[in-house]
BANU-693482 format. One record per residue (C-alpha): residue in three letters; x, y, z. Coordinates in steps of 0.2 Angstrom, whole numbers, plus 5000, padded with zeros to 4 digits. Layout:
% BANU-693482
alaXYZ;...
***
This chain:
% BANU-693482
met499949995001;leu500750184996;leu500850275012;asn501650445007;leu502050544992;thr503150684990;ile503450794976;leu504850934974;asp505051054960;leu504050954948;ala503051074935;ile501751194945;val502151084961;lys503551154972;ala503351064988;leu502050944991;gln501850785003;leu500250665004;asp500050545020;leu498850405010;thr497950265019;gln496950125015;gly495150115006;met494550234993;thr495250414991;val494750534978;leu495650684972;thr494550824964;gly494851004960;glu494551134947;thr495051084929;gly496951144928;ala497151144946;gly498451004944;lys497750854947;ser498850774932;ile500350824939;leu500050704954;leu499650574940;thr501350614932;ala502250624948;leu501650444951;gly502150384934;leu503850454937;ala504150364951;leu503350214944;gly504750214928;glu503950314914;arg505250414904;ala505650594909;thr506150754901;ala506850914906;asp505250994905;tyr504550914920;val505751014932;arg505051174939;pro505751334930;asn507351414937;cys507551224947;lys509051114947;arg507950954947;ala506350884951;glu506050734964;val504750624969;asn504750494982;leu503550344986;glu503550265003;phe502550085002;asp502249955015;leu502349805010;thr501649695023;ala500249635013;ser501349614997;pro502349444999;ala502749444981;ala503649614982;leu504449584998;thr505249414989;trp505849524975;leu506749634984;gln507549504996;asp508049414978;asn508849574972;asp509749614988;phe508449784990;asp507649715006;asp507349855019;asn506049765032;gln504249795028;leu504549965020;cys505050015002;leu505750174997;ile505550234977;arg506450384973;arg506550464956;ile507650624953;val507550704935;gly508850844931;asn508651004921;asp509750934908;gly508550784906;arg509550654914;ser508550564928;lys509050424941;ala508050314950;tyr508150224967;ile507450094978;asn507950094995;asn509350204992;arg510050094980;pro510150154961;val509150064948;thr508850054931;leu507150104923;gln506849934917;thr507049874934;leu506050004942;gln504649954931;val504749764933;phe504549814953;thr503249934953;arg502049844943;gln501749734957;leu501349864968;val500350004957;glu499149974943;ile498450144934;his497050144923;gly496950294912;gln495550404907;his495850354888;ala495950144892;his494450134880;leu495350184866;thr496850054868;leu495349924873;leu494849934852;glu496549854849;ser496449664847;glu498149634856;glu497549744871;gln495949634872;arg496949474871;arg498149534887;leu496549584898;leu495849394894;asp497449314899;asn497749434915;tyr496049404921;gly496249224918;lys497949214926;his498649134911;ala500649224913;ala501449054918;leu500848964904;leu500849104892;glu502649124896;arg503048924892;val502048954876;asn503149094872;ala504649004877;cys504348864865;phe503948994852;arg505649074854;gln506448904851;trp505548864836;gln505649044828;thr507649054831;ala507748874822;gln506448914807;his507449074804;glu509048974803;leu508348844791;gln507548994780;gln509149074779;leu510048904773;gln508648854762;lys508849014755;lys510549004752;arg510648834747;ser510148864728;ser511748964724;ala512648854736;glu512948724722;gln513748854710;arg514848924724;glu515348724730;ala515748694711;leu517048854710;leu517648814727;arg518148634722;tyr518948714704;gln520048844716;leu520548724727;thr521148584715;glu522048724708;leu522948784724;glu523248594729;ala524248564713;leu525548674718;asn525848594736;leu525848764742;ala526548684759;gln528148654751;phe528448834745;asp529048974754;tyr528749114743;asp530049244752;ala531349094751;leu531049074732;ser531249264730;glu532749264739;ser533649124728;his532849204712;arg533849364716;lys535249274719;leu535449184704;ala534849324693;asn536349424699;leu537649314701;asp538749384687;gln538749544697;ile539149444713;leu540649354705;ser541349514698;val541249624712;gly541649494724;gln543349454714;thr543749644715;glu543449644733;leu544549484736;asp545949584726;ala545849734735;leu545849644751;tyr547249534749;asp547849464731;ala548349654724;asp550149704726;lys549649834739;ser548049754747;val547149804762;his548149644771;trp549749714764;his549549894771;thr548849824787;lys550349714790;asn551549854786;ser550749974799;leu550849834813;lys552649804808;ala553050004810;leu551950034825;thr552749854834;his554349944832;leu553850104840;gln553050014855;gln554750004863;phe554850194864;ala552950224868;pro552150084878;glu550350174874;leu550350094857;thr550249914864;thr548249924863;ile548349994846;asn549549854840;ala548349734847;leu546949814837;leu547849794821;asn548349634824;glu546549584828;ala546049654811;gln547349574802;ile546749414807;gln545049464804;ile545449514786;glu546249344784;glu544849264788;ala543449354777;val544649334763;his544649144766;glu542649144768;leu542449264751;arg543649144741;asp542648994746;phe541049084743;leu541549144725;ala542148964722;asn540748884726;gln539548994716;glu539148934699;ala537848994685;asn536248884683;pro535048954670;ala533848794672;gln533648834691;leu533649014687;leu532048984675;glu531248854685;leu531248984699;glu530549114688;gln529149014682;gln528748954701;ile528749124705;gly527749174690;val526449044695;leu526249104712;gln525949284708;asp524649244694;leu523749164707;ser523749304719;arg523349424709;lys521949314703;his521249294721;his521849474725;val522949424740;lys524849434742;pro525849274735;asn526349214753;glu524449224759;leu524049084746;leu524248964759;ala522949034771;leu521849074757;gln521748894753;gln521248854770;arg519948964771;leu519248904756;glu519348734764;asn518348784778;glu517048864768;leu516748704757;ala516648604771;gln515348714778;leu514348694761;ser514748524761;his513848514777;ser512448644774;gly511248504770;glu511648404785;arg511148564796;ile509648574785;ala509148404788;glu509448454808;leu508448604807;glu507048534798;lys506948394812;leu507248514826;thr505948644821;ala504748494818;asn505048444836;tyr504848634843;arg503048634834;gln502648474841;asn503248534859;tyr502148714856;ala500548614850;pro499948554868;leu500348714877;ser499548824863;ala498048704864;glu498048704883;leu498148904883;ser496648894870;ala495748784882;gln496048914897;arg495649074887;gln493849004883;lys493448944900;ala494149124906;ala493149204892;lys491449134897;lys491649194916;leu492349364910;gln490849404896;gln489649364910;gln490349464924;ile490549614910;ser488849594903;arg488149604922;met489249754926;met488649844910;lys486749814914;glu487349894932;leu488050044923;gly486550084913;met486549974898;pro485149844903;asn485049764885;gly486949764884;glu487749594880;phe489649574880;leu490449424871;val492149354871;glu492749274856;val494149154856;asn494649094838;thr495948974837;phe496948944820;ile497048774815;asn498648704808;asp499448864809;ala501248894812;pro501748944830;lys501349114835;leu501849234849;asn500549224864;gly499849074855;asn498749034841;asp497349114847;gly496349284841;val495349374855;thr493949494850;phe492849574861;leu490849584855;ile489549694860;ser487749684858;ala487049844865;asn485149824859;val483949664859;gly483849574843;leu485549644836;pro486849524833;pro488549544843;lys489949654833;pro491649684835;leu491649824849;ala492549964837;lys491149944825;val489549974837;ala489950054853;ser489650254855;gly490850364864;gly489950364880;glu489450174877;leu491250124875;ser491850234891;arg490650134902;ile491249974893;ser492850004897;leu492450054916;ala491449884918;ile492949784909;gln494349864920;val493249854937;thr492849654933;thr494649634929;ala495449734944;ser494249644956;asp495349474954;lys497049564954;thr498149564968;thr499049744966;pro498849834982;thr498550014975;met497550054960;ile497350214953;phe495850274941;asp496150434931;glu494450494927;val493850334920;asp492350384924;ser492150504910;gly490350494900;val489350444912;gly488350534925;gly486650534936;gly486350364944;ile487750274934;ala489050394941;glu488450324958;ile488550154953;val490350164947;gly490750264963;gln490150104972;lys490949974963;leu492750084966;arg492250084984;gln491949904983;leu493749884975;ser494449954989;gly493749835001;asn495449755000;arg496549864993;gln497050054991;val496050144977;leu496450304972;cys495350394958;val495350564949;thr493750624947;his492450754942;leu490750684948;pro490050714965;gln489250544966;val490950464964;ala491750574974;ala490350544988;gln490850364989;ala492550394996;his493250355012;his494550515010;his494350664999;leu495850754993;tyr495650924985;val496950994974;glu496951174970;lys498151314964;gln498951454975;his499751604969;his501051694977;ala501651854968;asp502251794951;met502351624957;thr501051484954;ala500951324963;ser499851164966;gln499451114983;val498250974990;arg497450945006;leu496350835016;leu494650895016;asn493750865033;asp491750825033;glu491151005031;glu492351045019;arg491950885007;val490150945009;ile490751115002;glu491751024988;thr490350884983;ala489151044982;arg490251134970;met490450984960;leu488550984958;gly488551134950;gly487951314951;val488951474953;glu488151504970;leu488151374983;thr486351354989;ala485651295005;asn484851174993;thr486451114984;leu487251105001;ala485650995008;his486050874994;ala487850864994;arg487550825014;glu486250705009;met487450604997;leu488950605009;leu487850545023;ile487050405011;lys488850345007;asn489350315025;val488050195026;asp488950035023;
***
């Protein structure tokens, strides 16, 4: 149950705190007084989207706080415990909206996402809006109302889980079947390409090594010529590098007896002489082993040419051909197994469809059973709401041998016959605006009776009715409040008179500032407000007497 609502700097509300209790509470006030702001605040706290427009001008942020007593809400308490939000029997919900449009939400002072907030608060509060009769015309809304009334949630979830499994497998199957027609051509191309690549035995070829060998053979004349020239310069010529090094070492060694500091230099020269001799030896052996091989050079050119042609053909580098071959082999393997996968998916979709059928059939049977009960209750309620000849029907049509569908294989249609002798027709085609409002109210009150939501809010759901019917509406809402909290925004005195508690919303003007305030009316103030709602520019003795009579009648339970 909602214990307290606190609003700070939201639209025309500067600061507001409401303490609420069990039973039926009505909110009334002049048009534009700010009743809708209270519902907006509740909607924000329950997880609706927010914008910067909600923030009161010249304020940094707006804030809404709700305090709930969960003593009679075991499911909500369990949810809090399971999600580590437990705080004994009380629950605090806080929503902050900044003037930059950003918002934050908290459950028991712990930050949560809007989705989490919505999942939780759906167990605490249910809002029936004044435009509910418009969504009532939609077939999906009619199906939802029937399932909620029949308490089909658990079975519906099993049906939808099975549907999603079938849908996933069916989608993959369709994609593979679509690709299968072009897969055969692709498979033939892959086999041709792989045959071409496998013929080269690419694993035995190293393109970089082939290129290196080719460059060496192609430039062998230059290697031999330059190598022999450097061999002469290093050793074989009359005044070679080796000759100069040897003479320098001999001269400096003689001087070493006069200048010991030359010892290190002589050691370096001696080492250099040895290194030159070793280099000359290696170079001589290298040159001796080089031999022109035109046949090998031609073979290398042919191998490199083949690899380069294939790399251009496949738009890869020559040294990436082996990786390409592996990719093509993998793709061919997948194509080769696509037929097996198609067969597997065909079997899988058939199994899912087979599993779906009995669940869908059970859901259909439960819907048929719930439909009979619901149509009887709503028909009875319509008669009480001033439609004595009205008959309400809930038609559940099951699509035979059809593919699995989300929410089952049923179409739910609400039918209405407003007058004797007229066949029932879909709700959207026969109901007038006033009739639709009363039918909507009958549905909301009927379906709400079987719900466990501790707090229910009705926003002008009584629009379009008046007189004695309005009094009946008030009586039905009061009945609903017998085991829960009902908040009702209304313009009808007959409804307001049925309430246990009466809140009055009014605007107050201070200098250049306007703000909405809400206060709980005492018995005499209720008489005055009820008289105002009855109409008339001035409150006459007769109007006040009528108001007192309505309130006294209401108090006789």
